ChimeraX commands (.cxc) that place a marker at each C-alpha (Angstrom):
marker #1 position 0.23,-0.08,-0.27 radius 0.5
marker #1 position 2.95,2.29,0.38 radius 0.5
marker #1 position 3.82,2.16,-3.11 radius 0.5
marker #1 position 0.34,3.68,-4.34 radius 0.5
marker #1 position 1.16,7.25,-2.76 radius 0.5
marker #1 position 4.70,7.08,-3.95 radius 0.5
marker #1 position 3.65,6.14,-7.38 radius 0.5
marker #1 position 0.97,8.99,-7.44 radius 0.5
marker #1 position 4.01,11.60,-5.96 radius 0.5
marker #1 position 6.14,10.47,-9.04 radius 0.5
marker #1 position 3.35,10.81,-11.37 radius 0.5
marker #1 position 2.67,14.55,-10.23 radius 0.5
marker #1 position 6.57,15.58,-10.29 radius 0.5
marker #1 position 6.82,14.10,-13.51 radius 0.5
marker #1 position 3.69,15.82,-15.15 radius 0.5
marker #1 position 4.95,18.97,-13.42 radius 0.5
marker #1 position 8.25,18.79,-14.78 radius 0.5
marker #1 position 6.80,18.02,-18.44 radius 0.5
marker #1 position 4.64,20.77,-18.30 radius 0.5
marker #1 position 7.24,23.33,-17.14 radius 0.5
marker #1 position 8.43,25.74,-20.02 radius 0.5
marker #1 position 11.88,25.04,-21.14 radius 0.5
marker #1 position 14.25,27.78,-21.93 radius 0.5
marker #1 position 14.20,29.14,-25.26 radius 0.5
marker #1 position 17.70,30.15,-27.44 radius 0.5
marker #1 position 18.29,33.88,-27.40 radius 0.5
marker #1 position 17.88,36.36,-24.71 radius 0.5
marker #1 position 15.39,38.91,-23.24 radius 0.5
marker #1 position 15.91,42.50,-24.31 radius 0.5
marker #1 position 14.31,45.43,-21.96 radius 0.5
marker #1 position 14.29,48.78,-23.67 radius 0.5
marker #1 position 13.38,52.28,-21.96 radius 0.5
marker #1 position 12.98,55.62,-23.50 radius 0.5
marker #1 position 11.63,58.87,-22.24 radius 0.5
marker #1 position 10.24,57.04,-19.35 radius 0.5
marker #1 position 8.39,54.21,-21.09 radius 0.5
marker #1 position 9.51,50.52,-21.52 radius 0.5
marker #1 position 9.48,47.81,-23.95 radius 0.5
marker #1 position 10.67,44.32,-24.08 radius 0.5
marker #1 position 11.37,41.77,-26.66 radius 0.5
marker #1 position 13.30,38.35,-27.48 radius 0.5
marker #1 position 16.47,39.07,-29.09 radius 0.5
marker #1 position 18.64,36.55,-30.74 radius 0.5
marker #1 position 22.09,37.83,-29.59 radius 0.5
marker #1 position 23.51,40.97,-28.09 radius 0.5
marker #1 position 23.24,42.85,-31.44 radius 0.5
marker #1 position 21.50,46.27,-32.17 radius 0.5
marker #1 position 21.74,48.84,-34.62 radius 0.5
marker #1 position 19.36,51.79,-34.55 radius 0.5
marker #1 position 19.98,54.69,-37.17 radius 0.5
marker #1 position 19.98,58.30,-35.98 radius 0.5
marker #1 position 16.54,59.69,-35.51 radius 0.5
marker #1 position 14.92,56.22,-35.79 radius 0.5
marker #1 position 13.01,54.71,-32.43 radius 0.5
marker #1 position 14.57,51.35,-31.08 radius 0.5
marker #1 position 11.12,50.24,-30.94 radius 0.5
marker #1 position 8.01,50.82,-32.58 radius 0.5
marker #1 position 6.33,51.63,-29.16 radius 0.5
marker #1 position 8.92,53.97,-27.86 radius 0.5
marker #1 position 9.92,57.67,-28.83 radius 0.5
marker #1 position 12.98,58.64,-30.97 radius 0.5
marker #1 position 15.75,59.50,-28.82 radius 0.5
marker #1 position 18.39,58.44,-26.46 radius 0.5
marker #1 position 17.36,54.87,-24.71 radius 0.5
marker #1 position 18.62,52.48,-22.68 radius 0.5
marker #1 position 18.74,48.59,-23.35 radius 0.5
marker #1 position 19.44,45.57,-21.07 radius 0.5
marker #1 position 19.80,41.96,-22.14 radius 0.5
marker #1 position 19.11,39.57,-19.54 radius 0.5
marker #1 position 19.51,35.74,-20.12 radius 0.5
marker #1 position 21.95,32.78,-19.73 radius 0.5
marker #1 position 24.97,31.67,-21.43 radius 0.5
marker #1 position 25.23,28.07,-22.00 radius 0.5
marker #1 position 28.62,26.21,-22.28 radius 0.5
marker #1 position 28.88,22.85,-23.50 radius 0.5
marker #1 position 32.35,22.57,-22.02 radius 0.5
marker #1 position 34.63,24.35,-19.46 radius 0.5
marker #1 position 36.10,27.28,-21.42 radius 0.5
marker #1 position 38.68,29.92,-21.34 radius 0.5
marker #1 position 36.90,32.91,-23.18 radius 0.5
marker #1 position 37.68,36.57,-24.11 radius 0.5
marker #1 position 34.67,38.95,-24.79 radius 0.5
marker #1 position 34.52,42.23,-26.63 radius 0.5
marker #1 position 31.84,44.70,-26.68 radius 0.5
marker #1 position 31.93,46.98,-30.06 radius 0.5
marker #1 position 29.41,49.89,-30.90 radius 0.5
marker #1 position 28.61,53.51,-30.14 radius 0.5
marker #1 position 27.64,54.87,-26.70 radius 0.5
marker #1 position 28.38,53.15,-23.24 radius 0.5
marker #1 position 27.90,49.44,-22.45 radius 0.5
marker #1 position 29.36,46.52,-19.92 radius 0.5
marker #1 position 29.02,42.93,-19.73 radius 0.5
marker #1 position 28.27,40.96,-16.71 radius 0.5
marker #1 position 28.79,37.20,-15.94 radius 0.5
marker #1 position 27.53,35.46,-13.17 radius 0.5
marker #1 position 27.19,38.94,-11.46 radius 0.5
marker #1 position 30.97,39.90,-11.97 radius 0.5
marker #1 position 31.79,42.70,-14.58 radius 0.5
marker #1 position 33.85,41.11,-17.24 radius 0.5
marker #1 position 33.65,43.95,-19.90 radius 0.5
marker #1 position 33.34,47.77,-18.34 radius 0.5
marker #1 position 33.03,49.52,-21.69 radius 0.5
marker #1 position 32.83,49.48,-25.25 radius 0.5
marker #1 position 36.17,48.84,-27.35 radius 0.5
marker #1 position 37.89,46.72,-24.79 radius 0.5
marker #1 position 38.36,42.84,-23.97 radius 0.5
marker #1 position 38.22,41.15,-20.80 radius 0.5
marker #1 position 41.08,39.33,-19.41 radius 0.5
marker #1 position 40.73,35.39,-20.58 radius 0.5
marker #1 position 37.96,34.11,-17.99 radius 0.5
marker #1 position 37.62,30.28,-17.52 radius 0.5
marker #1 position 34.09,29.21,-17.10 radius 0.5
marker #1 position 32.79,25.95,-16.15 radius 0.5
marker #1 position 30.27,24.15,-18.59 radius 0.5
marker #1 position 26.57,24.64,-17.84 radius 0.5
marker #1 position 24.72,27.97,-17.61 radius 0.5
marker #1 position 25.63,31.29,-16.37 radius 0.5
marker #1 position 23.67,34.44,-15.40 radius 0.5
marker #1 position 24.47,36.92,-18.16 radius 0.5
marker #1 position 23.61,40.69,-18.26 radius 0.5
marker #1 position 24.74,43.35,-20.58 radius 0.5
marker #1 position 23.55,46.96,-20.33 radius 0.5
marker #1 position 23.86,49.72,-22.80 radius 0.5
marker #1 position 23.44,53.26,-23.18 radius 0.5
marker #1 position 22.67,54.81,-26.48 radius 0.5
marker #1 position 24.88,58.06,-27.47 radius 0.5
marker #1 position 22.94,61.37,-27.46 radius 0.5
marker #1 position 23.89,61.84,-31.27 radius 0.5
marker #1 position 24.37,59.71,-34.28 radius 0.5
marker #1 position 23.56,55.95,-34.87 radius 0.5
marker #1 position 23.55,53.60,-31.80 radius 0.5
marker #1 position 25.02,50.06,-32.34 radius 0.5
marker #1 position 26.40,47.19,-30.16 radius 0.5
marker #1 position 27.69,43.73,-30.67 radius 0.5
marker #1 position 29.06,41.00,-28.38 radius 0.5
marker #1 position 32.12,39.15,-29.60 radius 0.5
marker #1 position 34.08,36.30,-28.15 radius 0.5
marker #1 position 37.06,34.01,-28.73 radius 0.5
marker #1 position 38.45,31.05,-27.26 radius 0.5
marker #1 position 41.40,28.59,-27.28 radius 0.5
marker #1 position 39.98,26.63,-30.25 radius 0.5
marker #1 position 38.00,29.22,-32.08 radius 0.5
marker #1 position 38.84,32.54,-33.21 radius 0.5
marker #1 position 36.95,36.03,-32.69 radius 0.5
marker #1 position 33.48,35.90,-33.59 radius 0.5
marker #1 position 29.77,37.25,-32.59 radius 0.5
marker #1 position 28.49,35.44,-29.87 radius 0.5
marker #1 position 25.87,33.00,-31.79 radius 0.5
marker #1 position 22.09,32.82,-30.76 radius 0.5
marker #1 position 22.72,29.18,-29.65 radius 0.5
marker #1 position 24.81,30.06,-26.84 radius 0.5
marker #1 position 21.98,31.83,-25.11 radius 0.5
marker #1 position 18.83,30.77,-23.11 radius 0.5
marker #1 position 16.11,32.90,-21.68 radius 0.5
marker #1 position 12.77,32.25,-19.84 radius 0.5
marker #1 position 9.81,32.72,-22.52 radius 0.5
marker #1 position 7.54,32.62,-19.79 radius 0.5
marker #1 position 8.58,35.85,-17.96 radius 0.5
marker #1 position 5.62,38.05,-17.35 radius 0.5
marker #1 position 6.83,41.43,-19.06 radius 0.5
marker #1 position 8.32,39.53,-22.16 radius 0.5
marker #1 position 5.00,37.52,-22.83 radius 0.5
marker #1 position 2.94,40.62,-22.25 radius 0.5
marker #1 position 4.97,42.91,-24.86 radius 0.5
marker #1 position 5.28,39.74,-27.49 radius 0.5
marker #1 position 1.52,39.68,-27.34 radius 0.5
marker #1 position 1.21,43.25,-28.21 radius 0.5
marker #1 position 3.82,42.75,-30.95 radius 0.5
marker #1 position 1.87,39.66,-32.52 radius 0.5
marker #1 position -1.45,42.13,-32.33 radius 0.5
marker #1 position 0.18,44.95,-34.09 radius 0.5
marker #1 position 1.52,42.43,-36.81 radius 0.5
marker #1 position -2.04,41.04,-37.38 radius 0.5
marker #1 position -3.24,44.70,-37.69 radius 0.5
marker #1 position -1.04,45.33,-40.41 radius 0.5
marker #1 position -1.56,42.16,-42.38 radius 0.5
marker #1 position -5.16,42.34,-42.12 radius 0.5
marker #1 position -4.75,46.15,-43.35 radius 0.5
marker #1 position -7.48,47.16,-40.82 radius 0.5
marker #1 position -6.15,50.99,-40.81 radius 0.5
marker #1 position -7.61,51.02,-44.22 radius 0.5
marker #1 position -11.09,51.25,-42.99 radius 0.5
marker #1 position -10.34,52.22,-39.44 radius 0.5
marker #1 position -8.25,55.32,-39.42 radius 0.5
marker #1 position -7.87,55.93,-35.56 radius 0.5
marker #1 position -5.96,52.17,-35.64 radius 0.5
marker #1 position -2.85,53.50,-37.28 radius 0.5
marker #1 position 0.04,53.10,-35.44 radius 0.5
marker #1 position 3.07,55.40,-35.48 radius 0.5
marker #1 position 6.34,54.28,-37.24 radius 0.5
marker #1 position 4.31,51.44,-39.09 radius 0.5
marker #1 position 4.08,52.46,-42.75 radius 0.5
marker #1 position 2.43,49.11,-43.71 radius 0.5
marker #1 position -0.82,50.30,-42.02 radius 0.5
marker #1 position -1.29,53.17,-44.44 radius 0.5
marker #1 position -1.75,50.67,-47.32 radius 0.5
marker #1 position -5.12,50.85,-48.84 radius 0.5
marker #1 position -7.36,47.96,-49.68 radius 0.5
marker #1 position -9.18,47.65,-53.02 radius 0.5
marker #1 position -11.81,50.24,-53.87 radius 0.5
marker #1 position -15.54,49.18,-53.68 radius 0.5
marker #1 position -16.70,51.54,-55.97 radius 0.5
marker #1 position -18.64,49.94,-58.89 radius 0.5
marker #1 position -17.72,46.64,-57.19 radius 0.5
marker #1 position -21.03,45.34,-57.83 radius 0.5
marker #1 position -20.41,45.66,-61.60 radius 0.5
marker #1 position -16.95,44.10,-61.58 radius 0.5
marker #1 position -18.03,41.21,-59.47 radius 0.5
marker #1 position -21.22,38.89,-59.24 radius 0.5
marker #1 position -23.22,39.41,-56.06 radius 0.5
marker #1 position -23.36,35.44,-55.39 radius 0.5
marker #1 position -19.54,35.39,-55.10 radius 0.5
marker #1 position -19.67,38.38,-53.08 radius 0.5
marker #1 position -21.57,36.51,-50.31 radius 0.5
marker #1 position -19.38,33.81,-50.28 radius 0.5
marker #1 position -16.27,36.25,-49.83 radius 0.5
marker #1 position -17.67,38.43,-47.26 radius 0.5
marker #1 position -18.95,35.14,-45.32 radius 0.5
marker #1 position -15.93,33.31,-45.36 radius 0.5
marker #1 position -13.10,34.68,-47.47 radius 0.5
marker #1 position -10.26,31.96,-46.80 radius 0.5
marker #1 position -13.14,29.50,-47.91 radius 0.5
marker #1 position -12.88,31.26,-51.12 radius 0.5
marker #1 position -9.11,31.85,-51.02 radius 0.5
marker #1 position -6.91,30.22,-48.52 radius 0.5
marker #1 position -4.26,33.30,-48.73 radius 0.5
marker #1 position -6.78,35.68,-48.18 radius 0.5
marker #1 position -5.59,38.44,-45.65 radius 0.5
marker #1 position -9.25,39.44,-44.72 radius 0.5
marker #1 position -10.93,37.88,-41.77 radius 0.5
marker #1 position -14.19,36.41,-41.48 radius 0.5
marker #1 position -15.94,39.16,-39.50 radius 0.5
marker #1 position -19.21,37.55,-38.91 radius 0.5
marker #1 position -19.46,34.74,-36.09 radius 0.5
marker #1 position -23.43,34.37,-36.20 radius 0.5
marker #1 position -25.69,34.63,-38.99 radius 0.5
marker #1 position -22.62,35.23,-41.48 radius 0.5
marker #1 position -24.63,34.03,-44.37 radius 0.5
marker #1 position -27.25,36.49,-44.14 radius 0.5
marker #1 position -25.17,39.27,-42.95 radius 0.5
marker #1 position -22.89,38.78,-45.97 radius 0.5
marker #1 position -26.23,38.62,-48.28 radius 0.5
marker #1 position -27.42,42.19,-47.00 radius 0.5
marker #1 position -23.84,43.51,-47.49 radius 0.5
marker #1 position -23.54,42.15,-51.05 radius 0.5
marker #1 position -27.12,43.26,-51.72 radius 0.5
marker #1 position -26.12,46.84,-50.38 radius 0.5
marker #1 position -22.90,46.93,-52.54 radius 0.5
marker #1 position -24.93,45.57,-55.47 radius 0.5
marker #1 position -27.77,48.14,-55.34 radius 0.5
marker #1 position -26.83,50.56,-58.09 radius 0.5
marker #1 position -25.92,47.76,-60.62 radius 0.5
marker #1 position -28.94,48.66,-62.89 radius 0.5
marker #1 position -28.13,52.15,-62.98 radius 0.5
marker #1 position -24.71,51.66,-63.83 radius 0.5
marker #1 position -25.31,49.26,-66.59 radius 0.5
marker #1 position -27.83,51.63,-68.10 radius 0.5
marker #1 position -25.24,54.39,-68.12 radius 0.5
marker #1 position -22.52,52.24,-69.63 radius 0.5
marker #1 position -24.91,51.18,-72.36 radius 0.5
marker #1 position -25.86,54.75,-73.20 radius 0.5
marker #1 position -22.24,55.50,-73.46 radius 0.5
marker #1 position -21.11,55.68,-77.03 radius 0.5
marker #1 position -18.49,53.02,-77.87 radius 0.5
marker link #1:1,2 radius 0.2
marker link #1:2,3 radius 0.2
marker link #1:3,4 radius 0.2
marker link #1:4,5 radius 0.2
marker link #1:5,6 radius 0.2
marker link #1:6,7 radius 0.2
marker link #1:7,8 radius 0.2
marker link #1:8,9 radius 0.2
marker link #1:9,10 radius 0.2
marker link #1:10,11 radius 0.2
marker link #1:11,12 radius 0.2
marker link #1:12,13 radius 0.2
marker link #1:13,14 radius 0.2
marker link #1:14,15 radius 0.2
marker link #1:15,16 radius 0.2
marker link #1:16,17 radius 0.2
marker link #1:17,18 radius 0.2
marker link #1:18,19 radius 0.2
marker link #1:19,20 radius 0.2
marker link #1:20,21 radius 0.2
marker link #1:21,22 radius 0.2
marker link #1:22,23 radius 0.2
marker link #1:23,24 radius 0.2
marker link #1:24,25 radius 0.2
marker link #1:25,26 radius 0.2
marker link #1:26,27 radius 0.2
marker link #1:27,28 radius 0.2
marker link #1:28,29 radius 0.2
marker link #1:29,30 radius 0.2
marker link #1:30,31 radius 0.2
marker link #1:31,32 radius 0.2
marker link #1:32,33 radius 0.2
marker link #1:33,34 radius 0.2
marker link #1:34,35 radius 0.2
marker link #1:35,36 radius 0.2
marker link #1:36,37 radius 0.2
marker link #1:37,38 radius 0.2
marker link #1:38,39 radius 0.2
marker link #1:39,40 radius 0.2
marker link #1:40,41 radius 0.2
marker link #1:41,42 radius 0.2
marker link #1:42,43 radius 0.2
marker link #1:43,44 radius 0.2
marker link #1:44,45 radius 0.2
marker link #1:45,46 radius 0.2
marker link #1:46,47 radius 0.2
marker link #1:47,48 radius 0.2
marker link #1:48,49 radius 0.2
marker link #1:49,50 radius 0.2
marker link #1:50,51 radius 0.2
marker link #1:51,52 radius 0.2
marker link #1:52,53 radius 0.2
marker link #1:53,54 radius 0.2
marker link #1:54,55 radius 0.2
marker link #1:55,56 radius 0.2
marker link #1:56,57 radius 0.2
marker link #1:57,58 radius 0.2
marker link #1:58,59 radius 0.2
marker link #1:59,60 radius 0.2
marker link #1:60,61 radius 0.2
marker link #1:61,62 radius 0.2
marker link #1:62,63 radius 0.2
marker link #1:63,64 radius 0.2
marker link #1:64,65 radius 0.2
marker link #1:65,66 radius 0.2
marker link #1:66,67 radius 0.2
marker link #1:67,68 radius 0.2
marker link #1:68,69 radius 0.2
marker link #1:69,70 radius 0.2
marker link #1:70,71 radius 0.2
marker link #1:71,72 radius 0.2
marker link #1:72,73 radius 0.2
marker link #1:73,74 radius 0.2
marker link #1:74,75 radius 0.2
marker link #1:75,76 radius 0.2
marker link #1:76,77 radius 0.2
marker link #1:77,78 radius 0.2
marker link #1:78,79 radius 0.2
marker link #1:79,80 radius 0.2
marker link #1:80,81 radius 0.2
marker link #1:81,82 radius 0.2
marker link #1:82,83 radius 0.2
marker link #1:83,84 radius 0.2
marker link #1:84,85 radius 0.2
marker link #1:85,86 radius 0.2
marker link #1:86,87 radius 0.2
marker link #1:87,88 radius 0.2
marker link #1:88,89 radius 0.2
marker link #1:89,90 radius 0.2
marker link #1:90,91 radius 0.2
marker link #1:91,92 radius 0.2
marker link #1:92,93 radius 0.2
marker link #1:93,94 radius 0.2
marker link #1:94,95 radius 0.2
marker link #1:95,96 radius 0.2
marker link #1:96,97 radius 0.2
marker link #1:97,98 radius 0.2
marker link #1:98,99 radius 0.2
marker link #1:99,100 radius 0.2
marker link #1:100,101 radius 0.2
marker link #1:101,102 radius 0.2
marker link #1:102,103 radius 0.2
marker link #1:103,104 radius 0.2
marker link #1:104,105 radius 0.2
marker link #1:105,106 radius 0.2
marker link #1:106,107 radius 0.2
marker link #1:107,108 radius 0.2
marker link #1:108,109 radius 0.2
marker link #1:109,110 radius 0.2
marker link #1:110,111 radius 0.2
marker link #1:111,112 radius 0.2
marker link #1:112,113 radius 0.2
marker link #1:113,114 radius 0.2
marker link #1:114,115 radius 0.2
marker link #1:115,116 radius 0.2
marker link #1:116,117 radius 0.2
marker link #1:117,118 radius 0.2
marker link #1:118,119 radius 0.2
marker link #1:119,120 radius 0.2
marker link #1:120,121 radius 0.2
marker link #1:121,122 radius 0.2
marker link #1:122,123 radius 0.2
marker link #1:123,124 radius 0.2
marker link #1:124,125 radius 0.2
marker link #1:125,126 radius 0.2
marker link #1:126,127 radius 0.2
marker link #1:127,128 radius 0.2
marker link #1:128,129 radius 0.2
marker link #1:129,130 radius 0.2
marker link #1:130,131 radius 0.2
marker link #1:131,132 radius 0.2
marker link #1:132,133 radius 0.2
marker link #1:133,134 radius 0.2
marker link #1:134,135 radius 0.2
marker link #1:135,136 radius 0.2
marker link #1:136,137 radius 0.2
marker link #1:137,138 radius 0.2
marker link #1:138,139 radius 0.2
marker link #1:139,140 radius 0.2
marker link #1:140,141 radius 0.2
marker link #1:141,142 radius 0.2
marker link #1:142,143 radius 0.2
marker link #1:143,144 radius 0.2
marker link #1:144,145 radius 0.2
marker link #1:145,146 radius 0.2
marker link #1:146,147 radius 0.2
marker link #1:147,148 radius 0.2
marker link #1:148,149 radius 0.2
marker link #1:149,150 radius 0.2
marker link #1:150,151 radius 0.2
marker link #1:151,152 radius 0.2
marker link #1:152,153 radius 0.2
marker link #1:153,154 radius 0.2
marker link #1:154,155 radius 0.2
marker link #1:155,156 radius 0.2
marker link #1:156,157 radius 0.2
marker link #1:157,158 radius 0.2
marker link #1:158,159 radius 0.2
marker link #1:159,160 radius 0.2
marker link #1:160,161 radius 0.2
marker link #1:161,162 radius 0.2
marker link #1:162,163 radius 0.2
marker link #1:163,164 radius 0.2
marker link #1:164,165 radius 0.2
marker link #1:165,166 radius 0.2
marker link #1:166,167 radius 0.2
marker link #1:167,168 radius 0.2
marker link #1:168,169 radius 0.2
marker link #1:169,170 radius 0.2
marker link #1:170,171 radius 0.2
marker link #1:171,172 radius 0.2
marker link #1:172,173 radius 0.2
marker link #1:173,174 radius 0.2
marker link #1:174,175 radius 0.2
marker link #1:175,176 radius 0.2
marker link #1:176,177 radius 0.2
marker link #1:177,178 radius 0.2
marker link #1:178,179 radius 0.2
marker link #1:179,180 radius 0.2
marker link #1:180,181 radius 0.2
marker link #1:181,182 radius 0.2
marker link #1:182,183 radius 0.2
marker link #1:183,184 radius 0.2
marker link #1:184,185 radius 0.2
marker link #1:185,186 radius 0.2
marker link #1:186,187 radius 0.2
marker link #1:187,188 radius 0.2
marker link #1:188,189 radius 0.2
marker link #1:189,190 radius 0.2
marker link #1:190,191 radius 0.2
marker link #1:191,192 radius 0.2
marker link #1:192,193 radius 0.2
marker link #1:193,194 radius 0.2
marker link #1:194,195 radius 0.2
marker link #1:195,196 radius 0.2
marker link #1:196,197 radius 0.2
marker link #1:197,198 radius 0.2
marker link #1:198,199 radius 0.2
marker link #1:199,200 radius 0.2
marker link #1:200,201 radius 0.2
marker link #1:201,202 radius 0.2
marker link #1:202,203 radius 0.2
marker link #1:203,204 radius 0.2
marker link #1:204,205 radius 0.2
marker link #1:205,206 radius 0.2
marker link #1:206,207 radius 0.2
marker link #1:207,208 radius 0.2
marker link #1:208,209 radius 0.2
marker link #1:209,210 radius 0.2
marker link #1:210,211 radius 0.2
marker link #1:211,212 radius 0.2
marker link #1:212,213 radius 0.2
marker link #1:213,214 radius 0.2
marker link #1:214,215 radius 0.2
marker link #1:215,216 radius 0.2
marker link #1:216,217 radius 0.2
marker link #1:217,218 radius 0.2
marker link #1:218,219 radius 0.2
marker link #1:219,220 radius 0.2
marker link #1:220,221 radius 0.2
marker link #1:221,222 radius 0.2
marker link #1:222,223 radius 0.2
marker link #1:223,224 radius 0.2
marker link #1:224,225 radius 0.2
marker link #1:225,226 radius 0.2
marker link #1:226,227 radius 0.2
marker link #1:227,228 radius 0.2
marker link #1:228,229 radius 0.2
marker link #1:229,230 radius 0.2
marker link #1:230,231 radius 0.2
marker link #1:231,232 radius 0.2
marker link #1:232,233 radius 0.2
marker link #1:233,234 radius 0.2
marker link #1:234,235 radius 0.2
marker link #1:235,236 radius 0.2
marker link #1:236,237 radius 0.2
marker link #1:237,238 radius 0.2
marker link #1:238,239 radius 0.2
marker link #1:239,240 radius 0.2
marker link #1:240,241 radius 0.2
marker link #1:241,242 radius 0.2
marker link #1:242,243 radius 0.2
marker link #1:243,244 radius 0.2
marker link #1:244,245 radius 0.2
marker link #1:245,246 radius 0.2
marker link #1:246,247 radius 0.2
marker link #1:247,248 radius 0.2
marker link #1:248,249 radius 0.2
marker link #1:249,250 radius 0.2
marker link #1:250,251 radius 0.2
marker link #1:251,252 radius 0.2
marker link #1:252,253 radius 0.2
marker link #1:253,254 radius 0.2
marker link #1:254,255 radius 0.2
marker link #1:255,256 radius 0.2
marker link #1:256,257 radius 0.2
marker link #1:257,258 radius 0.2
marker link #1:258,259 radius 0.2
marker link #1:259,260 radius 0.2
marker link #1:260,261 radius 0.2
marker link #1:261,262 radius 0.2
marker link #1:262,263 radius 0.2
marker link #1:263,264 radius 0.2
view
C-alpha cells in the first residue's frame, strides 16, 4: 500500500516537469526611452538603430537604454575573451561579475565551467548619431566571432516579455489585415504598412457577381486560402454577408444603363 502514494507523487512530479516551459534560445531585451518601457526576444547581443529612428515602434525617438538578460550556455569548460563593439556606453556581466566595463575593450581570459551562467549586458545609446552594439567572444579553439544565438537561453514565460510579445503579434496582425484602411484611428506610429489601402469598393457590384460577394464576405479563406481579410461575422454570417452584398450591388442596374448609353 505504501507504493501507491509514492507512485502518485512520482506521476505528479513528472507531470509538473513535463509542463514546465523550457528555456528558449536567445535573450530577453528590455528597452527604456522617455520614461516608457518595452521588451522583446533578441537572438543575441546585437543592435543597430539609425540616427533619428526609434529603437522600438512602441517607444519615442531619442536616447534610450537597453538591457539583455538571460543565460550563457557552455557545452564544456572554456577560457573565453569577450569584447563589446559599437557606440555609446555598455558593460557585460557574467554571474554578477563585470567582465567588460566599456565598449572597445576586452576582458582578460576568463575560465568558465560548463553549463549555464547568468548574463546581463547593459547599454546606453549615444546622444547623437547611430546607436549600435555587438558582443564578440573568442576561445582557445576558435577565433573571434559574434556570440551566436545558440549560446543563449531565456525564460519565455517572463511576465513582461509575454505581455509585450503579445502586443507585437497583435500589431503584426493589424498590419497584415490592413485594418487601418477602414479604421483610421488604428494607425500605429512608425508603421507605414498600416497606411496601405485596400481595394476600392466603387462599382464593385458591376465588377463582381453578387453570389460570389456573399461567399467572400461570409468566409474569405474558404474562397481563397491565402486571403488576408478575416471572417468578421461569427453569428448569421451568410445572412449578414448577403445583406452587405445586396447593398454593394444596389446601383448595378443604374450603372449598367449608363454604360449601355455611353457611345463606344
